[in-house]
Structures are given as C-alpha cells and as structure tokens.
C-alpha positions as CSV (number, residue, x, y, z in Angstrom):
1,M,0.0,0.1,0.0
2,S,3.0,2.4,0.7
3,T,5.3,3.7,-2.1
4,S,9.1,2.6,-2.1
5,T,9.7,6.5,-1.9
6,E,7.5,7.1,1.0
7,S,8.5,3.9,3.0
8,G,12.1,5.0,3.4
9,A,13.2,2.7,0.5
10,A,16.2,3.8,-1.1
11,E,15.9,5.9,-4.6
12,A,18.6,6.1,-7.1
13,L,20.3,9.4,-7.1
14,E,22.9,11.1,-9.1
15,V,25.2,13.9,-8.9
16,W,26.6,16.5,-11.1
17,I,28.6,19.6,-10.9
18,D,28.1,22.9,-13.1
19,Q,31.6,23.7,-13.4
20,D,30.8,27.5,-14.6
21,L,29.7,28.0,-11.3
22,C,32.5,26.3,-9.2
23,T,34.9,28.2,-7.2
24,G,37.4,25.5,-6.6
25,D,36.8,25.8,-2.9
26,G,37.3,21.8,-2.7
27,I,34.6,21.4,0.2
28,C,32.8,19.0,-1.7
29,V,36.3,16.9,-2.1
30,Q,36.5,16.8,1.7
31,Y,32.9,15.8,2.4
32,A,33.2,13.0,-0.2
33,P,36.6,12.2,-2.0
34,E,35.1,9.0,-3.4
35,V,32.7,11.1,-5.6
36,F,34.6,14.4,-6.0
37,E,37.8,15.5,-7.2
38,L,39.7,18.7,-8.3
39,D,41.2,18.5,-11.5
40,I,44.4,20.4,-12.7
41,D,42.1,23.5,-14.0
42,G,41.3,23.7,-9.9
43,L,37.4,23.1,-10.5
44,A,35.8,20.0,-9.0
45,Y,34.3,17.1,-11.0
46,V,32.3,13.8,-10.3
47,K,34.2,10.6,-10.8
48,G,32.6,7.4,-11.2
49,D,33.4,4.2,-9.5
50,D,36.2,3.4,-12.0
51,D,37.8,6.4,-10.4
52,E,37.9,8.5,-13.6
53,L,36.7,12.1,-13.5
54,R,33.7,12.7,-15.7
55,T,34.8,16.3,-17.4
56,E,31.9,16.6,-20.0
57,P,29.5,19.3,-19.1
58,G,26.5,18.1,-17.4
59,A,28.2,14.7,-16.7
60,C,26.8,12.9,-13.6
61,V,27.6,9.5,-11.7
62,P,25.5,7.7,-9.1
63,V,25.6,8.5,-5.4
64,P,26.6,5.5,-3.5
65,L,24.0,5.1,-0.7
66,T,26.6,5.0,1.9
67,L,27.9,8.3,0.9
68,L,24.7,10.2,0.5
69,Q,24.8,12.4,3.4
70,D,28.2,13.4,2.4
71,V,27.2,14.2,-1.0
72,A,23.8,16.1,0.3
73,D,26.1,18.0,2.9
74,S,28.4,19.1,0.0
75,A,25.7,20.5,-2.0
76,K,24.3,22.4,0.8
77,D,27.5,23.7,2.0
78,C,29.0,24.7,-1.7
79,P,29.8,28.2,-2.2
80,G,29.4,28.1,-5.8
81,D,26.0,26.5,-5.5
82,C,27.2,24.3,-8.2
83,I,26.4,20.6,-6.9
84,H,23.0,18.9,-8.2
85,V,21.7,15.6,-6.7
86,R,18.6,14.5,-8.5
87,R,16.6,11.5,-8.6
88,A,17.9,9.2,-11.7
89,H,14.2,8.0,-12.6
90,D,13.0,11.8,-13.1
91,R,15.7,14.1,-12.8
92,V,14.1,15.9,-10.1
93,E,16.7,17.9,-7.9
94,V,16.6,16.8,-4.3
95,Y,19.7,18.9,-3.1
96,G,21.4,21.6,-4.4
97,P,20.4,25.1,-5.7
98,D,17.2,23.8,-7.9
99,A,16.1,21.5,-5.0
100,E,12.4,21.9,-4.9
C-alpha cells in the first residue's frame, strides 16, 4: 500500500557539478573524496566508481547510498551552489540550488 519512496526505501540518485559556477573551494572533496575531485584546472568534477573524472559538461555519476549524507552536505555547503543531486528516474533535484 505504501510507495517505495515514502516507505524509506532507497531511491537511485545521481550527482553532477556545474563547472561554470564552481569556485574550486574543494569542500565537496573534503566531504566525499570518493565522488568528487579537483582537476588540474582547479575545478571540482564528479568521478565514477572506476575513479575516472567525468569532465563532460553535465556529466553525472550515481550517488552511493553509503555516501548520500556526505554528498548532500557538500551540495548544501558549496559556496558556488554548483552541486546538483537529483533522482535518477525523473531527474528532479533533491539537493542543490534547484531542489524543490
């Protein structure tokens, strides 16, 4: 009778960074170095479970459930408001500057 999202079941989330707004502060890397990394250009990028940076504009990676709180905190504390966490199935932002 209850839906999976309302019963607390985990939803697949993905994260991406808008490099045009990134300040290179590195707060995200401090929170979740498994997901974020600063590149040689001084900007933060997401990286996949293969440890490779996704440098294409709008590139996203899944948010590991064990790191969800760290990724959410990085989106909340990012001075550039450039980290976007959204549901994978409908792309609705749940953390970040466009969160509902």
